[in-house]
N, C-alpha and C positions, 0 to 999 in steps of 0.2 A: 350763677346759671347757665348752664351752655343754651346758646337761642340754638331757636329753630332755623334749615337752613332758611326757606324761604319767606315772603309774604304770605299770609293768611289769599284766598282767592276771592275780594270784592271787588267791588265795582271803582273804588279807588285805586288800582293797579291798573287798569284798565286804560287805553284811551277811548275818548269819549267817542260818540260817534260821528263822523263829520262831513257834512253834505256837500264839500267840495274837496277835492284832494290840493294841497298849495304847491305846486313847483316853479321850476322858472327856467324858461328856454333861455337856453346859450345861442344864440345869431347870428352873434359875429361871422361873419364872412358866408353868411348861408343866405339859399332864395328866400325870398317869402314873397306871395303873390296875394295883392288886394286888386278885387271886381267890385268897379262903381268909382263914379265922381264925382258924388257929395260928400257935402262939409265934414261927417260921419265916416265917409269911409277916407277923404283927407286925415282928419286928427289919427286913424289906425295908423296910416302908412307914414306920418309922424314917429308914432311912438314906435314902429317897427324900426326904421332908420335908426331911429336914438340907441337903437338896443345894437345897431350895429348891421345889422341886415338888409341886402341887394335887394330892393321893393322892386317888384313889376307888377305896372297899374294897367287892368284893363278897362278902358270906359268908353262906352258908344259918344260921350257924353260928358265933359267935366267940367267941371261947376266953377267958381273965380278962388276956393279957395282951392280948390287940388293944383288950378294950372299955376296960381301963387307959389303954394309950397314945391312945387318938380320947377319952378323960376328959379327960387331963390335957392334952390337944392337944400341938403342933411350935412348938419353939423359931423355925423359921421354914417357909416352905411353910404346906402347910395337910391333913387329913386328913377324909376322909370316911367313913362307914360305909354300906352301903346291903343290907340285910340280905333280900337273894336271889341269885339265881345270876345268871350272866351272861349277857349274849346278844351275838351281834354289832356291835348296836347299840353295848353298851360300849366299843368299842375306838375309837369316832369321836374321830379331833383327838388322839389317845394319842401320845404321844411314844415310852412303852415298857412292855413288859406283864410281870407277876411276877406269879409265880401257887404256889400248895402244894397242888397237886389229885391225886385216887388214879390212881393208873395207867393205868384203865379211860378217865379223861379225859383224860388228857395228847395224844392224836391229834389227837382233835376240836380241840382247846385250839388246839395249835399250827399245824392246817390254818386253825380263822379267825383266829389273828392274821395268819397269811401272805397270807390273803386281803383283809386289813384294809392291809395292809400295816406292820405295826408289829412291832420287834422283840422277842422272847418271854425271858425267862429261868424255866422251871418248876426248883425247887427239889430238886435230888437226879436232876435227871434231863436228865444234859448230853446224852443224846441227841437233844434236844428244843429246847436252849437255841441261838440265834442269839446271846449273851451272857454273859461271869459276871459274878458278884461277885471280887473278890478282896483280899486282905488291907490293909488301908489304912493310912497314918500319917498323921493328921489335925496341918495345921501350917496348916489355910485362913488367905487363901486358897491356901499351897504344898499340895498332896496327892498325898501315892505312892501309888503301887499297884502293887500284887505278885502274881501270877499265878503258878502253874505247867500252868495249862492242867488244872487237874484232878487231875492227876496224885501231888500231894501235899502234901494243904491242908496239914499239921502244918512240914512245911518253911517253905512260905509264913510262916506263925504264927513262926518260928522266927526265920526273917526278919527279920519287921515288928520283933519283939523287938529284934532286935540294933541295925536303925537308929532305932528307938525311944530306943533309950539312948545313940545315938550325935550326933542333933539336939537342940538346946535349946528346949524349948518357946518360949520368948521366938520362937524365927525368926518363928513367926504373926506377932505385931508389925511385923517387919522387912519381913516380905512384904506388909503392911499398906500399908507406906510406901512401901515401890517400888511400887506400884500408884497413891497419890496421887498422885508426885510422878513419876510416867513423862513425863508432856506437859513438865512443866518442863524436866526433863531433856533430851531431842529439842531444847526452844528452844533451851538454854545454850550445850549443844557442837556445833557443825557439821556434824562428818563423825561416820558410823558405829564410824569406830576410836576417837576421842575416847570417844564416848560409851561402846563395848564398854571400854574402860580406865576408863572411870565407873565403871562398874557391877562389874567387876571387883574396885573399892578395897572395894564397900558391899558386895558378898558376904564380902571381909574380914577386916570389921568385923560383920559376922550375924553370923559366925562365932565372935566372939571376946567378943560382952558383949550385955547388954540394951542399946534405943536409949534413949540418953538425951534429955533435956528439948527439947533443940535438933533433935536427928535430926529431919528429914523437914520440916522448915520450909520451910526451902530447900535443896535441892541444893548439896554442895558446888564448891570445884575440884577436889578432891583425885582424884587420879588411881592407879591401879598403874601402877608402873614398867613398864619394856619389859623383856624377859629375852631369852635364848639360852640355848639349854639343849640339851643334847650327852648322847644316849640310846645306849649301849652294852649293848645285852642278847642274849641266847640264846632267850630264850621271852619273853614278855607276859607271864607268868606271873611274871616277875623285876621288874619295872618295881616302883620306889620309887614311895609314894606324892605325894611332891614330881614323880617324872615324868608321872604318872599328870595331875596338875594342869597341868601344864606343856602337854600334848598338849592339855588340856582349855580353855587357855586361847589355844590358838597360831593364829597370824593365818596360815603359812607354813610349813610340814614341811618338807624335805631330807633325801632317802633314798638314802645312800650303798650301794649295792649292795644286799644280799637284805635284805627286810625280814619278820621271823619274823611268823609267823602268829596272826593277832587281835590284833597290835600297834598296827595302826592303828583297832579299833575303840573306842577309847578319847580318839580324836581330833574335834576338830569340824568336821561333817561343812562348814561354812563355808572352812573353811580349805585355804587353795589348797597345793598338796602338785607337788614338783618331785621327779624321782629324775634321780642320778647313773651314771656308770656303776660297774661292781663295780671296786674297785681301784684308782678315781680317791684323788692327794695329799693334793689338797686341796679341800675342801666349802665355800665362802661362801658364810654369813648375805646372802644376798640379798633383799631387800623390809624392809618398816617392822613394828614391833610384837613380838609374841612370835613369837622364832622358835624352831621344834626341828629338829633334824641328828640324823637317826637314824645310827649307822656299823655296819657290820656288823663 
């Protein structure tokens, strides 16, 4: 039976509504402004510096935590304390602004930031924020951000704790190796599919054990084997971990009949998707690479 060209238009094929868009600022070497000398402002200043920012702090009265932070310096980036109030000129060439100020000052500060074209975050004032800070799982250069859009910060912290318990700390070393050998891998494997197979095998090793002394010296030729996986579930919640991994690594996805809502949210966006009429007796695993067949 000839497959249809596209999947039917139903909610399972669309991105569900997002409260916020998860994006990541590259602050390495960029100027960031922090306003306020409170403990909350100190924490944000330390976080920005950890991302490589050149942090300039404006505070007429700096608390003990802020003074200690500036005195000790940052492991990355830099911290400079200016003991005065901010002005509109303070925001020149800034990548972003973080502030902890009294409520009466918040609206004026937000207006000045808008005039300067710089995104701003005001601590505990979500109505004045252009962006928010989420909970962070740090396996740098792998960084995971978690947000509930301000609805339930404690829930975000619980999710972070769960992820922290699952992801080994040595993933940071594997991520650094991946960064180092990425160009070499692109030269070693001619096609995008071959490179993806290599990285899938790399990821499997990274989740199993710390890197050995020869890992990352040269990209090996080992690659993950191509697989065909059949999924028959009534709800996306019934997916097994193995089935989720298959969807995330799929090159071709065949849908025979109805697809449970939300199931394709787990799939690679780049995967080729082919739908077949409901009741088709045979769905062939057309295509190469990892193939997933979804049956209703």
